[in-house]
N, C-alpha and C positions, 0 to 999 in steps of 0.2 A: 508413690502408689503401692509399689511392691512391698515396701516396708510396712505400710498400713495393713495390707492383706496378711502378712506374716504375723504381725502383732495380734490381729483379730483371730487368726487361726489358733495361735497359742492360747489366747484368752478363752476361746470356746472349748478347747481341749481341757484346759485347767478347770474351767467351770463344770464341765461334765464329770470329771473325776471327783471334784470337790463336792458337788451336789449329791453324788451317789456314793460318797466315801463310806458312810456307816452301813448302808445296804450291802456294799461289796464285802465289807469286813465282817459284819455281824448278822446280816439278815438277807442273804441272797435268795432265800425262798420266795421273796416278794416277786421275783421275776416269773413266778408260776401262777400268780393270781391275775386273771384276765382284766377285770375293771381297774385294778390298782396298777398293773403294768401299763395299761393304756394311758392312765392318768400320769404316770411317771414318764413315759415316753413323750407324751405331749408337753409336759413340763420342761423336759430337756430340750425338745425341739423348739418351743417358743422362746426360751431363754437364749438358745444358740442363734436363732434367727435374729432376735433383738440385738444381740451383740454385733452380729454381722452387718446389720443395716444402720446401726447407731453411728452418727458422725462423731468425730473427735474434735476437740477444741483446745487451742493453745492458751486460752484465757484462764485466769485464776478462778478456782471454784469459790463462789460466794456462800456456799452452804458448809456445814460442819463435816469436814472430811473424815474425822475420827468416827462419827456415827455411821457414815457410809461404809467404812472399813469394818466396823463392828457388825453391821448388817450382813456383809459378805461372809465374815468369819462364822456367823451363826447359821449360814445356809444349810450345812449338814444336819444340824439339830432341827431346823425348820422342816427339812425334808423328811426326817426320821420320826419326829414326835407324833404325827398322826398314826403312823404304823405301830408305834409303841402303845398308843392308846387303844388301837384296834386289838392288839394282842392281849392286853391286860384289863381293858374296861368295857369296850363297846358292846360286846355280846352279853354283858350283864344287864343292860337296860334296853336292848332292841333285839328282835328276832332276826334270824339269818335271812329270811325272805324279805323283810323290810330293809335290811342292810344292802341287799342286792339292788333294790330299787333306788336307795339313796346313793349307791355307788354310781349308777348310771346318771343320776341327776348331777352328781359331782363332776363327772366327766364332761357333761354338757356345759357346766359353768366354766370348766377349764378351757373348753373350745371358745366359748363366748368371750371370756377374759383375754385369751390369747389373740383373738381377732381384733378386739378393741385396742389392745396394746400395740400390735404391729401396724394396724391402719393408722393409729394416732402418730406413731413414730414416723411413718412414711409421709403423712400429711404435714408434719412439722418440718420435714426436710433437714436442711443443714443446721437448723436451730434446735434439733432434738438431741443434743449431747447429754450425757449423764451428769455433766456439771451444771450448776446453776450460774449461768453467765449471760451477758449481753454481747453479741457479736458486733463487729464494726458496722456491718450493714444490716443490723437486725430489723426484721419486719414483723408486724403483728399478724399472726395467722388466725383468721376467724372463719375459715371455710371448713367444709366437711364436718367431722365430729366436733371441731372447735366452734362451730356455729351454735351448738347447743350447750356445751359445758367447756370450762376453761382448762380442765386438767384431765382429759380422757386417758392419758398414759397411766396416771395413778389409779384411775378407776379400773383400767385393764389389769394392772398388777394385783389390785385388791380382789377383783372378781376371779382372776386366775388362781391366786393362792387359796381363796375361799373354796373354789371348786376342787382343788387338789386335796385339801384337808377333808372336805366333805365326802369325797369319794372313798376315804379310808374310815369314815365314821368318826372323824376326829373332832368332835364337837367342843371339847374342852380346849383342844389345840387351836381351834379357830379363835377363841377368846385370848389365849395366851400369845398367839402370834400376830393376829390381825390388829389387836389393840395397839401394841407398840409400833407396828408397821404403819398404821393410820396416823399415829402421832408424828412419826418420822416424815411421812408425806405431807402432813399438815404444816410442819415447820418449813419444809421446802416450798410449799405453795405460798406461804406468807412472805418468804424472802423473794420469791419470783415475782409476786404481785407488786411488792415495793419497788423492785428494779424496773418492772414494766411501766409502772405509774411514773417513775422518775424520767423515763425515756419518752413515753407516748402521751403522758398527761391526760388531757380531756378525752382523747380517742380511746384510751384504755378504760378510763372511768365509765365512759358510755358503754363500752363492751361489758364491763362488770355489771352494770345495771340491767342489761337484757339477757344475761346468762347466769347459770348456776356454777358453783365452784367445782363440784365433783359428781353429783347425782342429779340427772335431769328432773326438773320441777320440784326438787326436795331440798338439796343443799349445794 
C-alpha cells in the first residue's frame, strides 16, 4: 500500500510538471489570466485526482501501449496549443467581450467533464485501471453513469479537454487535438467491448442494446 501511494505521488508530481512544462518555460504570463488560470488549475486538479483514485492492474494491457505513451508525451503540446492559438489567432476573428463569455463557458465544460470523469472512475471501482484488461473477478458495471452510456470516462475526458481548449478560444486546437483523441478512445472502446463480450456474452450484448457507447441518446 505504501509503495502504491509513493508511486502515485511521483506520478502526480511528474504529470503536473510535464503538463505545465511549456508554460513554465515559455509563457508563465498565463498565470495572470483569470479564466485561463482557473481552467489550467482545474485541469491539473482533475488529472491529479484521477491518477490518485485510479486503481492499478498487474494484467497485461490489451490496448496499444505505444499510442498511450505517445499521448502522454504530447501532453505539453496539448496544454499549450490553445494558448498559442489565443496569442496568434483568436482575437483576429472574435471580440474581447465575446472571448470573455466563451472563456467562462469553457471553464464550465472543464468542470462538467471533470465531474463526469471522476464519478465514472469511482463507480467503476477496481476495474477502472488505465489498462484495457479483464480482472480475475471482473464484474459488469451497469449502475450510475454506466446505466446510460458504456464509456463515461472517455466522455469525461473529451468534455474536459474540449472545455479547456474552449476557455482559451482554441477552436482550431479543438479539431487538432480532440479528433485524434476521439480516435484513440474509439480504438480502446472497440477492444474493451470485444473483451467484455467474450467474458459476459449475452449479458453484455443486452447491455449494448439498451445503452449508447459514448453520448446519451446519440452515439
